[in-house]
LOKOLKE-211844 format. One record per residue (C-alpha): residue number from 1; residue in three letters; x, y, z. Coordinates in nm, 4 decimals, m for minus. Each point is the difference from the previous one (the first is absolute). Layout:
N
(rec NUM, Ala, (X, Y, Z))
...
end
This chain:
188
(rec 1, Met, (27.0053, 8.5053, 30.1051))
(rec 2, Leu, (0.1468, 0.1783, m0.2990))
(rec 3, Ile, (0.3483, 0.1385, m0.0264))
(rec 4, Phe, (m0.0393, 0.1112, m0.3594))
(rec 5, Lys, (m0.2388, m0.0695, m0.2837))
(rec 6, Gly, (0.1416, m0.2122, m0.2738))
(rec 7, Thr, (0.3575, m0.1033, m0.0462))
(rec 8, Pro, (0.1457, 0.2719, m0.2196))
(rec 9, Glu, (0.2708, m0.0703, m0.2525))
(rec 10, Leu, (0.3366, 0.1338, 0.1105))
(rec 11, Glu, (0.3133, 0.0469, m0.2077))
(rec 12, Thr, (0.3735, 0.0157, 0.0615))
(rec 13, Glu, (0.2914, 0.0321, m0.2397))
(rec 14, Arg, (m0.0003, m0.3703, m0.0906))
(rec 15, Leu, (m0.3282, m0.1294, 0.1404))
(rec 16, Ile, (m0.3758, 0.0190, m0.0207))
(rec 17, Leu, (m0.1792, m0.0970, 0.3209))
(rec 18, Arg, (m0.3532, m0.1035, m0.0888))
(rec 19, Lys, (m0.2872, m0.2235, 0.0936))
(rec 20, Ile, (0.0577, m0.3693, m0.0534))
(rec 21, Thr, (m0.2403, m0.1552, m0.2530))
(rec 22, Pro, (m0.1002, m0.3558, m0.0988))
(rec 23, Gly, (0.2163, 0.0482, m0.3098))
(rec 24, Asp, (0.3046, 0.0030, 0.2291))
(rec 25, Val, (m0.0478, m0.3627, 0.1066))
(rec 26, Tyr, (0.3004, m0.1338, m0.1967))
(rec 27, Asp, (0.2307, 0.2753, 0.1261))
(rec 28, Val, (m0.1136, m0.0504, 0.3600))
(rec 29, Phe, (0.0504, m0.3742, m0.0332))
(rec 30, Glu, (0.3483, 0.0507, m0.1435))
(rec 31, Tyr, (0.1355, 0.1696, 0.3115))
(rec 32, Ala, (m0.2317, m0.1589, 0.2586))
(rec 33, Ser, (0.0916, m0.3533, m0.1114))
(rec 34, Asp, (0.3726, 0.0600, 0.0577))
(rec 35, Pro, (0.0991, m0.1569, 0.3347))
(rec 36, His, (0.2947, 0.2418, 0.0280))
(rec 37, Val, (m0.2443, 0.2926, m0.0122))
(rec 38, Thr, (m0.2455, m0.1475, 0.2503))
(rec 39, Glu, (0.2524, m0.1586, 0.2388))
(rec 40, Tyr, (m0.0372, 0.2745, 0.2629))
(rec 41, Leu, (m0.3546, 0.1120, m0.0768))
(rec 42, Thr, (m0.2977, m0.0922, 0.2143))
(rec 43, Trp, (m0.1920, m0.1557, m0.2882))
(rec 44, Asp, (0.0733, m0.3255, m0.1775))
(rec 45, Thr, (0.1652, m0.0345, m0.3377))
(rec 46, His, (m0.2644, m0.0086, m0.2721))
(rec 47, Arg, (m0.0293, m0.3431, m0.1549))
(rec 48, Ser, (m0.2533, 0.0817, m0.2717))
(rec 49, Leu, (m0.1588, 0.2814, m0.1941))
(rec 50, Glu, (m0.3014, m0.0490, 0.2262))
(rec 51, Asp, (0.2125, 0.1056, 0.2990))
(rec 52, Ala, (0.0990, 0.3173, m0.1842))
(rec 53, Met, (m0.3628, 0.0659, m0.0963))
(rec 54, Glu, (m0.1102, m0.0425, 0.3634))
(rec 55, Phe, (0.2432, 0.2752, 0.1005))
(rec 56, Ile, (m0.1293, 0.2192, m0.2831))
(rec 57, Gln, (m0.3640, m0.0613, 0.0993))
(rec 58, Tyr, (0.0822, 0.0842, 0.3627))
(rec 59, Thr, (0.1676, 0.3212, m0.1168))
(rec 60, Leu, (m0.2942, 0.0897, m0.2267))
(rec 61, Gly, (m0.2285, m0.0384, 0.3026))
(rec 62, Arg, (0.2140, 0.2458, 0.1941))
(rec 63, Tyr, (m0.0225, 0.2441, m0.2900))
(rec 64, Asp, (m0.3801, m0.0389, m0.0060))
(rec 65, Arg, (m0.0159, 0.0828, 0.3713))
(rec 66, Asp, (0.2350, 0.3009, m0.0459))
(rec 67, Glu, (0.2477, m0.1559, 0.2386))
(rec 68, Ala, (0.3613, 0.0972, m0.0252))
(rec 69, Gly, (0.1455, m0.2938, m0.1808))
(rec 70, Glu, (0.2500, m0.1007, m0.2622))
(rec 71, Trp, (0.1561, 0.1857, m0.2847))
(rec 72, Gly, (0.1440, m0.2132, m0.2766))
(rec 73, Ile, (0.3539, 0.1036, m0.0897))
(rec 74, Val, (0.0328, 0.0323, m0.3768))
(rec 75, Leu, (0.3363, 0.0586, m0.1633))
(rec 76, Lys, (m0.0555, 0.2722, m0.2613))
(rec 77, Lys, (0.2533, m0.1327, m0.2507))
(rec 78, Thr, (m0.1690, m0.3432, m0.0197))
(rec 79, Asn, (m0.3560, 0.0831, 0.1147))
(rec 80, Arg, (0.0112, m0.3161, 0.2148))
(rec 81, Leu, (m0.1160, m0.0371, 0.3564))
(rec 82, Ile, (0.3059, m0.1019, 0.2046))
(rec 83, Gly, (m0.1260, 0.0206, 0.3579))
(rec 84, Ser, (m0.2294, 0.1826, 0.2366))
(rec 85, Val, (0.0159, 0.2491, 0.2832))
(rec 86, Gly, (m0.2689, 0.1173, 0.2345))
(rec 87, Phe, (m0.1557, 0.0100, 0.3423))
(rec 88, Ala, (m0.0533, m0.3346, 0.1676))
(rec 89, Ser, (m0.1902, 0.1730, 0.2785))
(rec 90, Tyr, (m0.0825, 0.3424, 0.1341))
(rec 91, Asp, (m0.1191, 0.1615, 0.3192))
(rec 92, Leu, (m0.2006, 0.3174, m0.0650))
(rec 93, Arg, (m0.0368, 0.0882, 0.3656))
(rec 94, Asn, (0.3770, 0.0294, 0.0307))
(rec 95, Asn, (0.0695, 0.1144, m0.3586))
(rec 96, Arg, (0.2374, m0.2824, m0.0786))
(rec 97, Ala, (0.0325, m0.2814, m0.2507))
(rec 98, Glu, (0.2157, m0.3053, m0.0539))
(rec 99, Leu, (0.1762, m0.0304, m0.3324))
(rec 100, Gly, (0.0776, m0.3194, m0.1885))
(rec 101, Tyr, (0.1629, m0.0736, m0.3335))
(rec 102, Val, (0.1226, m0.2717, m0.2325))
(rec 103, Leu, (0.2140, 0.0132, m0.3141))
(rec 104, Ser, (0.0966, m0.2483, m0.2697))
(rec 105, Arg, (0.3499, m0.1333, 0.0663))
(rec 106, Arg, (0.1069, 0.1054, m0.3502))
(rec 107, Tyr, (m0.0216, 0.3638, 0.1170))
(rec 108, Trp, (0.1684, m0.0253, 0.3401))
(rec 109, Gly, (0.2945, 0.2310, 0.0626))
(rec 110, Gln, (m0.1035, 0.2642, m0.2554))
(rec 111, Gly, (m0.1515, 0.2546, 0.2380))
(rec 112, Ile, (m0.3523, m0.0718, m0.1233))
(rec 113, Met, (m0.1584, m0.0733, 0.3371))
(rec 114, Pro, (0.1424, 0.3088, 0.1744))
(rec 115, Glu, (m0.1280, 0.2070, m0.2939))
(rec 116, Ala, (m0.3496, m0.1474, 0.0353))
(rec 117, Val, (m0.0052, 0.0273, 0.3808))
(rec 118, Lys, (0.1073, 0.3657, m0.0089))
(rec 119, Lys, (m0.2995, 0.0775, m0.2205))
(rec 120, Ile, (m0.2358, m0.1905, 0.2305))
(rec 121, Leu, (0.1397, 0.1835, 0.3041))
(rec 122, Lys, (m0.0657, 0.3342, m0.1678))
(rec 123, Phe, (m0.3571, m0.1124, m0.0692))
(rec 124, Ala, (m0.0387, m0.1225, 0.3589))
(rec 125, Phe, (0.1132, 0.3271, 0.1557))
(rec 126, Val, (m0.1314, 0.2570, m0.2490))
(rec 127, Val, (m0.3281, m0.1546, m0.1200))
(rec 128, Met, (m0.0974, m0.2355, 0.2808))
(rec 129, Gly, (0.1206, 0.2253, 0.2803))
(rec 130, Leu, (0.1722, m0.2803, 0.1882))
(rec 131, Asn, (0.2405, 0.0729, 0.2820))
(rec 132, Arg, (0.1839, m0.3338, m0.0010))
(rec 133, Val, (0.0762, m0.2742, m0.2489))
(rec 134, Glu, (0.1377, m0.3256, 0.1360))
(rec 135, Cys, (0.1623, m0.2943, m0.1669))
(rec 136, Cys, (0.1609, m0.3149, 0.1304))
(rec 137, His, (0.1885, m0.2946, m0.1392))
(rec 138, Leu, (0.0668, m0.3503, 0.1181))
(rec 139, Leu, (0.3397, 0.0025, 0.1675))
(rec 140, Pro, (0.1947, m0.1816, m0.2753))
(rec 141, Asn, (m0.1233, 0.2346, m0.2770))
(rec 142, Glu, (0.2613, 0.2745, 0.0347))
(rec 143, Lys, (m0.0463, 0.1133, m0.3630))
(rec 144, Ser, (m0.3473, 0.1188, 0.0920))
(rec 145, Gly, (0.1444, 0.1892, 0.2953))
(rec 146, Arg, (0.2388, 0.1802, m0.2358))
(rec 147, Val, (m0.2978, 0.1186, m0.2064))
(rec 148, Met, (m0.1562, 0.1412, 0.3171))
(rec 149, Glu, (0.3210, 0.1797, 0.0941))
(rec 150, Lys, (0.0417, 0.1455, m0.3517))
(rec 151, Val, (m0.3401, 0.1690, 0.0218))
(rec 152, Gly, (0.0703, 0.1539, 0.3398))
(rec 153, Met, (m0.1645, m0.2497, 0.2312))
(rec 154, Arg, (0.1642, m0.0463, 0.3374))
(rec 155, Phe, (0.0651, m0.3338, 0.1644))
(rec 156, Glu, (m0.2052, m0.0163, 0.3198))
(rec 157, Gly, (0.0781, m0.3433, 0.1331))
(rec 158, Ile, (m0.0605, m0.3702, m0.0269))
(rec 159, Ala, (m0.3414, m0.1386, 0.0831))
(rec 160, Arg, (0.0531, m0.3574, 0.1106))
(rec 161, Glu, (m0.2233, m0.2626, m0.1608))
(rec 162, Lys, (m0.2401, 0.2678, m0.1246))
(rec 163, Ile, (m0.1119, m0.1836, m0.3122))
(rec 164, Tyr, (m0.1142, m0.3568, m0.0493))
(rec 165, Ala, (0.0580, m0.1062, m0.3597))
(rec 166, Lys, (0.0979, m0.3153, m0.1831))
(rec 167, Gly, (m0.0353, m0.2162, 0.3081))
(rec 168, Lys, (0.2087, 0.1970, 0.2463))
(rec 169, Tyr, (0.0327, 0.3222, 0.1968))
(rec 170, Trp, (0.2354, 0.2631, m0.1393))
(rec 171, Asp, (0.1847, 0.2856, 0.1642))
(rec 172, Val, (m0.0353, 0.3218, m0.2012))
(rec 173, Lys, (0.1954, 0.3204, m0.0295))
(rec 174, Gln, (m0.2325, 0.2996, 0.0324))
(rec 175, Tyr, (0.0611, 0.3245, m0.1915))
(rec 176, Ala, (m0.2059, 0.3183, m0.0266))
(rec 177, Ile, (0.0047, 0.3502, m0.1407))
(rec 178, Leu, (m0.1965, 0.2916, 0.1429))
(rec 179, Tyr, (m0.1431, 0.2879, m0.1966))
(rec 180, Ser, (0.2501, 0.2308, 0.1730))
(rec 181, Asp, (0.2871, m0.2298, m0.1079))
(rec 182, Trp, (m0.1301, 0.0002, m0.3556))
(rec 183, Leu, (m0.0230, 0.3808, m0.0088))
(rec 184, Arg, (0.3686, 0.0198, 0.0916))
(rec 185, Arg, (0.0789, m0.2297, m0.2954))
(rec 186, Met, (m0.1604, 0.1990, m0.2797))
(rec 187, Asp, (0.2097, m0.1955, m0.2524))
(rec 188, Ile, (m0.2684, m0.2673, 0.0346))
end
């Protein structure tokens, strides 16, 4: 099933959101090999450039199949890829998708991820015609929850032991924003 054809380049004041390419392997490895970045993510810390390239190849396959996937987050002032944002999954029947993101620790606390997510939400509601975008974080990762709140997502509850990752079950905090919520927040 197709949600949209291609992964169009998007732009914000400080960022370019674009397809990830094999040339990004060193930048991907830089943030994905940081155990502080990956501590509360469902995937393992990258140990080699090959790990980063596997992620890139997986993402390229999603692009080839026109699946909603990842946008690389590029900081305009440095032209470096510093993270990614995109749809981990989607449900066309119910017009909803689940959002995921990761950002290099060097750029935490600068409002970069809320800026990127706001642009993706606009794309999700205006171009893709979604009604709901969900996002969750492992319980200890409150910084991720703050990103969700900043973009207008509402806390919906805790799903106990929803995710199995890194050898154990994790409780997650579930957030979501509806199209009607987003329309009321036209600052996004």
